[in-house]
Backbone as CSV, one residue per row, in Angstrom:
resi,resn,N_x,N_y,N_z,CA_x,CA_y,CA_z,C_x,C_y,C_z
1,MET,-52.891,0.938,-37.823,-52.375,1.398,-39.176,-51.689,2.952,-38.982
2,LYS,-52.020,3.376,-38.271,-51.013,4.660,-38.072,-49.143,3.632,-37.783
3,GLU,-49.325,2.665,-36.961,-48.014,2.400,-36.668,-47.257,1.831,-38.096
4,LEU,-48.181,1.045,-39.082,-47.751,0.645,-40.112,-47.178,1.445,-41.064
5,LEU,-47.398,2.981,-41.097,-47.433,4.096,-41.627,-46.000,4.501,-41.376
6,LYS,-45.990,4.704,-39.729,-44.535,5.070,-39.547,-43.360,4.062,-39.339
7,THR,-43.772,2.719,-39.732,-42.879,1.912,-40.308,-42.332,1.852,-41.789
8,ILE,-43.137,2.212,-42.438,-43.141,2.574,-43.894,-42.181,3.579,-43.944
9,GLY,-42.472,4.628,-43.303,-41.874,5.952,-43.242,-40.239,5.643,-42.903
10,HIS,-39.813,5.046,-42.052,-38.549,4.699,-41.423,-37.751,3.703,-42.541
11,VAL,-38.606,2.874,-43.065,-37.692,2.139,-44.137,-37.419,3.144,-45.519
12,VAL,-38.455,4.053,-45.671,-38.168,4.852,-46.834,-37.104,6.032,-46.770
13,PHE,-36.892,6.374,-45.186,-36.164,7.608,-44.743,-34.929,7.351,-44.451
14,LYS,-34.790,6.527,-43.182,-34.154,5.893,-42.579,-32.831,5.116,-43.198
15,MET,-33.525,4.196,-43.567,-32.575,3.060,-44.117,-31.655,3.427,-45.235
16,PRO,-32.232,4.518,-46.336,-31.151,5.075,-47.367,-30.203,6.030,-46.018
17,VAL,-30.350,6.905,-45.519,-29.248,7.430,-44.635,-27.998,6.466,-43.896
18,GLY,-28.662,5.383,-43.444,-27.886,4.151,-42.722,-26.948,3.582,-44.086
19,PHE,-27.521,3.375,-45.291,-26.695,3.146,-46.513,-25.823,4.185,-46.890
20,VAL,-25.735,5.333,-46.564,-24.988,6.478,-47.191,-23.620,6.207,-46.337
21,VAL,-23.888,6.025,-44.705,-23.026,5.737,-43.856,-22.251,4.673,-44.182
22,THR,-22.822,3.759,-44.626,-22.119,2.396,-44.711,-21.196,2.469,-46.057
23,ILE,-21.742,3.239,-47.105,-20.988,3.697,-48.667,-19.998,4.472,-48.028
24,LYS,-19.798,5.339,-47.369,-18.865,6.372,-47.213,-17.731,5.438,-46.621
25,HIS,-18.254,4.477,-45.588,-17.028,3.786,-44.630,-16.322,2.850,-46.286
26,LEU,-17.199,2.244,-47.050,-16.589,1.420,-47.840,-14.890,1.812,-48.750
27,PHE,-14.903,3.124,-48.701,-13.888,3.788,-49.720,-13.068,4.207,-48.642
28,LYS,-13.006,4.271,-47.303,-11.967,4.639,-46.507,-10.832,3.535,-46.415
29,LYS,-9.726,3.975,-46.250,-8.551,2.877,-45.865,-9.048,1.942,-44.565
30,PRO,-8.469,0.859,-44.440,-8.947,0.029,-43.403,-7.839,0.295,-42.126
31,VAL,-8.199,0.281,-40.841,-7.506,0.465,-39.798,-7.238,-0.562,-39.058
32,THR,-7.232,-1.691,-39.529,-6.680,-2.991,-39.113,-5.170,-3.194,-39.261
33,ARG,-4.724,-4.114,-38.493,-3.333,-4.283,-38.455,-3.336,-5.996,-38.692
34,ASP,-2.040,-6.345,-39.415,-1.680,-7.840,-39.410,-0.997,-8.293,-38.035
35,TYR,-1.893,-8.116,-37.250,-1.417,-8.647,-35.953,-0.442,-9.507,-35.666
36,PRO,-0.181,-10.894,-36.045,0.702,-11.772,-35.497,2.116,-11.060,-36.114
37,LYS,2.013,-10.673,-37.257,3.219,-9.853,-37.762,3.530,-8.653,-37.671
38,HIS,2.599,-7.946,-37.380,2.988,-6.402,-36.875,2.222,-5.888,-35.757
39,LYS,3.278,-6.251,-34.484,2.675,-6.078,-33.252,2.424,-4.837,-32.729
40,MET,1.453,-4.092,-32.265,1.174,-2.689,-31.879,2.232,-2.197,-30.480
41,PRO,3.147,-1.253,-30.806,3.669,-0.660,-30.023,3.172,-0.598,-28.636
42,MET,3.694,-0.572,-27.451,3.237,-0.307,-26.213,3.770,0.845,-25.650
43,SER,2.709,1.732,-24.457,3.436,2.947,-24.056,4.544,2.410,-23.102
44,PRO,5.396,3.363,-23.266,6.534,2.925,-22.291,6.004,2.556,-20.715
45,ARG,5.002,3.284,-20.293,4.340,3.123,-18.814,3.833,1.833,-19.005
46,TYR,3.625,0.938,-20.016,2.660,-0.252,-19.639,3.265,-1.395,-18.909
47,ARG,2.511,-2.174,-18.192,2.754,-3.131,-17.209,2.589,-4.001,-17.683
48,GLY,3.455,-4.989,-17.775,3.060,-6.513,-18.612,3.615,-7.324,-17.456
49,ARG,4.220,-8.403,-18.265,4.754,-10.024,-17.983,5.780,-9.425,-16.713
50,HIS,5.584,-10.099,-15.680,6.628,-9.802,-14.446,8.098,-10.818,-14.900
51,TYR,8.972,-10.079,-14.353,10.573,-10.601,-14.287,11.188,-10.460,-13.019
52,LEU,11.927,-11.225,-12.432,12.763,-11.571,-11.527,14.146,-11.489,-11.980
53,GLU,14.722,-10.143,-11.533,15.938,-9.723,-11.713,16.901,-10.615,-11.210
54,ARG,18.328,-10.768,-11.713,19.390,-10.954,-11.111,20.454,-10.138,-10.805
55,TYR,21.493,-10.088,-10.187,22.791,-9.634,-10.052,23.790,-10.004,-11.147
56,ASP,24.634,-9.039,-11.160,25.548,-9.410,-12.575,26.309,-10.656,-12.290
57,ASP,26.394,-11.064,-11.337,27.188,-12.408,-11.015,25.851,-13.729,-11.444
58,GLY,24.865,-13.382,-11.329,23.847,-14.304,-11.895,22.943,-14.996,-10.570
59,THR,23.391,-14.244,-9.529,22.403,-14.788,-8.045,21.192,-14.046,-8.290
60,GLU,20.131,-14.474,-7.599,19.076,-13.925,-7.607,18.912,-12.538,-6.732
61,ARG,18.370,-11.328,-7.415,18.285,-10.146,-6.201,17.037,-10.249,-5.277
62,CYS,16.173,-11.046,-5.505,15.386,-11.417,-4.337,15.558,-11.834,-3.110
63,VAL,15.357,-11.103,-1.674,15.809,-11.607,-0.561,14.251,-12.225,0.058
64,CYS,13.300,-12.173,-0.503,12.125,-12.583,0.216,11.768,-11.766,1.638
65,CYS,11.776,-10.482,1.145,11.472,-9.784,2.445,10.071,-9.815,2.691
66,GLY,9.088,-9.633,1.609,7.751,-9.788,1.661,7.273,-8.686,1.576
67,LEU,7.789,-7.323,1.282,7.330,-6.293,0.780,6.494,-6.032,-0.434
68,CYS,6.753,-6.848,-1.549,5.985,-6.726,-2.641,4.708,-7.448,-2.472
69,ALA,4.829,-8.400,-1.545,3.388,-9.364,-1.090,2.669,-8.215,-0.442
70,ALA,3.280,-7.882,0.459,2.643,-6.772,1.427,1.711,-5.559,0.790
71,ALA,2.654,-5.032,-0.375,2.031,-3.940,-1.040,1.111,-4.575,-1.885
72,CYS,1.151,-5.762,-2.366,-0.332,-6.103,-3.436,-1.472,-6.235,-2.806
73,PRO,-2.271,-5.392,-3.765,-3.815,-5.037,-3.404,-4.735,-6.206,-3.672
74,ALA,-4.067,-7.327,-4.533,-5.001,-8.289,-4.830,-4.439,-9.373,-4.619
75,ASP,-3.391,-9.197,-3.383,-2.818,-10.388,-2.895,-2.492,-11.660,-3.674
76,ALA,-2.017,-11.318,-4.832,-1.460,-12.437,-5.768,-0.040,-12.879,-5.671
77,ILE,0.738,-12.339,-4.652,2.130,-12.918,-4.466,2.129,-14.015,-3.347
78,TYR,2.674,-15.011,-3.561,2.959,-15.745,-2.528,4.608,-16.177,-2.521
79,MET,5.157,-16.172,-1.125,6.541,-16.385,-1.168,7.154,-17.119,0.364
80,GLU,7.968,-17.984,0.065,8.386,-18.397,1.285,10.055,-18.650,1.059
81,PRO,10.518,-17.922,2.239,12.135,-17.919,2.391,12.862,-18.661,2.616
82,GLU,14.143,-18.870,2.179,15.129,-20.027,2.865,16.321,-19.246,2.808
83,GLU,17.098,-19.982,3.489,18.687,-19.581,3.637,19.552,-20.430,3.136
84,SER,20.458,-19.670,2.013,21.168,-20.266,1.347,22.469,-20.980,2.066
85,ASP,23.433,-21.893,1.486,24.808,-22.008,2.145,25.558,-21.073,2.729
86,LYS,25.386,-19.823,2.072,26.444,-18.829,2.637,25.832,-18.000,3.430
87,GLY,24.733,-18.431,3.991,23.935,-17.418,5.032,23.238,-16.275,4.564
88,GLU,22.898,-16.417,3.059,22.066,-15.493,2.350,20.703,-15.829,2.362
89,ARG,19.899,-14.875,2.600,18.192,-15.315,2.657,17.970,-14.826,1.089
90,ARG,17.204,-15.971,0.577,16.292,-15.774,-0.839,14.964,-16.596,-0.596
91,ALA,14.530,-16.206,-1.920,13.026,-16.904,-2.090,13.387,-18.369,-2.445
92,GLN,12.818,-19.353,-1.529,12.354,-20.778,-1.899,11.375,-20.909,-2.932
93,LEU,10.229,-20.279,-2.637,9.193,-20.499,-3.381,8.481,-19.096,-3.576
94,TYR,8.164,-18.409,-4.552,7.836,-17.177,-5.179,7.044,-17.375,-6.450
95,GLU,5.628,-17.198,-5.925,4.357,-17.148,-7.093,3.843,-16.183,-7.125
96,ILE,3.394,-15.861,-8.324,2.339,-14.791,-8.668,1.229,-15.597,-9.305
97,ASN,0.225,-15.126,-8.969,-1.277,-15.670,-9.788,-1.832,-14.600,-10.498
98,LEU,-1.525,-14.662,-11.962,-1.788,-13.758,-12.770,-3.289,-13.617,-13.067
99,LEU,-3.980,-14.527,-12.668,-5.482,-14.341,-12.695,-6.060,-12.784,-11.228
100,ARG,-5.332,-13.214,-10.610,-5.666,-12.134,-9.457,-4.915,-10.711,-9.422
101,CYS,-3.799,-11.044,-10.167,-2.803,-9.710,-10.291,-3.805,-8.774,-11.259
102,ILE,-3.400,-7.428,-10.780,-4.055,-6.210,-11.345,-2.943,-5.537,-12.195
103,PHE,-2.003,-6.045,-12.148,-0.772,-5.601,-12.948,-0.905,-4.015,-12.720
104,CYS,-0.835,-3.642,-11.203,-0.470,-2.241,-10.673,0.585,-1.773,-10.597
105,GLY,1.672,-2.514,-10.465,3.203,-2.061,-10.498,3.311,-2.014,-8.855
106,PHE,2.574,-1.827,-8.218,2.866,-1.841,-6.539,4.019,-2.681,-6.067
107,CYS,4.106,-3.729,-6.553,5.264,-4.995,-6.006,6.505,-4.445,-6.801
108,GLU,6.650,-3.750,-7.643,7.757,-3.176,-8.242,8.424,-2.132,-7.684
109,GLU,7.394,-0.959,-7.167,7.902,0.028,-6.374,8.245,-0.401,-4.964
110,ALA,7.779,-1.118,-4.339,8.014,-1.474,-2.805,8.921,-2.260,-2.621
111,CYS,9.613,-3.096,-4.008,10.895,-3.750,-3.786,12.161,-3.127,-3.572
112,PRO,12.585,-2.943,-2.383,14.091,-2.333,-2.019,15.421,-2.888,-2.850
113,GLU,15.456,-3.978,-3.351,16.296,-4.767,-4.344,16.175,-4.810,-5.364
114,GLU,15.360,-4.116,-5.858,14.789,-3.707,-7.553,15.077,-5.149,-8.135
115,ALA,14.034,-6.203,-7.508,14.379,-7.387,-7.865,13.206,-8.285,-8.872
116,ILE,11.872,-7.157,-8.656,10.930,-7.351,-9.579,10.773,-6.387,-10.535
117,PHE,10.468,-6.713,-12.113,9.826,-5.790,-12.911,8.977,-6.229,-13.593
118,LEU,8.241,-5.335,-13.764,6.777,-5.619,-15.047,7.459,-5.090,-16.261
119,GLY,7.520,-5.973,-17.296,7.849,-5.791,-18.771,6.965,-5.215,-19.901
120,GLN,7.212,-5.382,-21.140,6.525,-4.466,-22.058,5.519,-5.873,-22.888
121,GLU,5.802,-7.229,-22.285,5.168,-8.374,-22.887,3.778,-8.350,-22.497
122,TYR,2.783,-8.470,-23.477,1.436,-8.855,-23.236,0.880,-9.870,-23.955
123,GLU,1.562,-10.543,-24.208,0.774,-12.306,-25.027,1.330,-13.353,-23.917
124,PHE,0.394,-13.441,-23.002,0.338,-14.701,-21.984,-0.950,-15.351,-21.882
125,SER,-1.516,-15.232,-22.709,-3.021,-15.911,-22.582,-2.985,-17.784,-22.868
126,ASP,-3.722,-18.023,-22.188,-4.018,-19.680,-22.233,-5.246,-20.232,-21.665
127,ASP,-5.267,-21.438,-22.226,-6.383,-21.891,-22.000,-6.619,-23.021,-20.750
128,ASN,-5.321,-22.869,-20.232,-5.329,-23.994,-18.880,-5.036,-22.986,-17.612
129,ARG,-5.969,-23.196,-16.710,-5.781,-21.880,-15.363,-4.295,-22.077,-14.532
130,ASN,-3.850,-23.553,-14.734,-2.970,-23.694,-13.878,-1.388,-23.046,-14.395
131,SER,-1.297,-22.635,-15.897,-0.296,-21.788,-16.521,-0.494,-20.437,-16.094
132,PHE,-1.607,-19.900,-15.658,-1.199,-18.271,-14.868,-0.623,-18.172,-13.569
133,LEU,-0.482,-19.597,-12.713,0.320,-19.311,-11.562,2.030,-19.381,-11.838
134,TRP,2.462,-18.313,-12.116,3.899,-18.262,-12.505,4.695,-18.703,-11.242
135,THR,6.142,-19.325,-11.236,6.731,-19.563,-10.127,8.097,-18.609,-10.478
136,LYS,9.213,-18.809,-9.607,10.240,-18.135,-9.674,11.087,-18.579,-10.867
137,GLU,10.643,-19.789,-11.432,11.757,-20.369,-12.360,10.811,-19.875,-13.389
138,ASP,9.686,-19.375,-13.746,8.862,-18.909,-14.936,9.610,-17.386,-14.828
139,MET,9.980,-16.892,-14.229,10.062,-15.302,-14.098,11.570,-15.135,-13.993
140,LEU,12.312,-15.923,-13.770,13.784,-15.277,-13.586,14.292,-15.158,-15.070
141,VAL,15.035,-14.157,-15.136,15.404,-13.568,-16.587,16.842,-14.517,-16.311
142,PRO,17.065,-15.064,-17.765,18.363,-15.622,-18.195,19.365,-14.857,-17.834
143,HIS,20.556,-15.497,-17.588,21.612,-14.878,-16.810,22.810,-13.713,-17.567
144,PRO,22.943,-14.147,-18.976,23.587,-12.862,-19.455,22.497,-12.251,-20.203
145,ARG,21.962,-11.223,-19.731,21.158,-10.330,-20.080,21.570,-8.793,-20.654
146,GLN,20.845,-8.487,-21.887,21.007,-6.949,-22.047,20.240,-6.185,-21.009
147,ASP,20.901,-5.017,-20.706,20.398,-3.963,-19.831,19.222,-3.313,-20.232
148,ASN,17.911,-3.394,-19.386,16.693,-2.971,-19.674,16.653,-1.407,-19.294
149,PRO,16.111,-0.589,-20.540,16.547,0.890,-20.218,15.570,1.446,-19.197
150,PHE,14.259,0.655,-18.939,13.255,1.188,-17.716,14.085,0.896,-16.536
151,LYS,14.918,-0.294,-16.386,15.093,-0.511,-15.181,16.252,1.006,-14.874
152,ARG,17.066,1.689,-15.560,18.020,2.473,-15.360,17.292,3.861,-15.338
153,ILE,15.985,3.964,-15.745,14.828,5.238,-15.140,14.528,5.054,-14.279
154,ILE,14.392,3.849,-13.406,13.602,3.440,-12.018,14.370,4.002,-11.126
155,ARG,15.871,3.435,-11.510,17.078,3.314,-10.563,17.313,5.063,-10.607
156,ARG,17.339,5.909,-11.497,17.606,7.192,-11.548,16.522,8.086,-10.863
157,VAL,15.374,7.766,-10.660,14.263,8.209,-10.248,14.473,8.154,-8.641
158,ARG,14.977,6.893,-8.287,14.997,6.566,-6.861,16.197,7.297,-6.326
159,LYS,17.265,7.428,-7.151,18.314,8.179,-6.678,18.060,9.886,-6.621
160,VAL,17.163,10.473,-7.355,16.770,11.552,-7.245,16.024,11.785,-5.973
161,TYR,15.135,10.785,-5.581,14.176,10.994,-4.247,15.196,10.394,-3.032
162,GLY,16.516,10.150,-3.466,17.001,9.640,-2.199,16.766,8.251,-1.586
163,ILE,16.165,7.393,-2.230,16.069,5.964,-2.022,17.470,5.455,-2.467
164,PRO,18.235,4.725,-1.588,19.668,4.047,-2.229,19.301,3.173,-2.824
165,ASP,20.770,3.043,-3.751,20.184,1.727,-4.600,21.249,0.665,-4.199
166,LYS,20.500,-0.280,-4.440,21.123,-1.821,-3.995,22.046,-2.457,-4.688
167,THR,22.070,-1.924,-5.884,22.936,-2.618,-6.793,24.261,-2.537,-6.640
168,LYS,25.002,-1.710,-5.781,26.379,-1.495,-5.386,26.767,-2.300,-4.614
């Protein structure tokens, strides 16, 4: 009997308090966004999609030194080197497993050639696991490309700390 009275007391006193909270929120402006049309701006320090940069003449920057793979705490990067016709070293196979990647940016910091960058894109979901294994061709930027302001910031910071710039 005591429990029945306690339950009735909750219905009589607690439910109207909950209704008042609900009614207060009915008249507030909603905070939702029309997502596909209006995307939320990301923080400038956000690390998203991986990009492999090119030199101004269109050749790949990556020399397959393996420092990005060694710096990766999740062991998400796999690469195999090859030598080009001119005797220059480059990556024959460069893969990033995005299911293992934690987007920490260590690969970006470790690269002496400034070949890999993490961009601002965050829409790369899929229902197929094989689509999360990105190859070199998936990450290489198109050749005539506009300059990325974040690359300039990183290069400026490296210059301040005495790390030589490999772009010249």
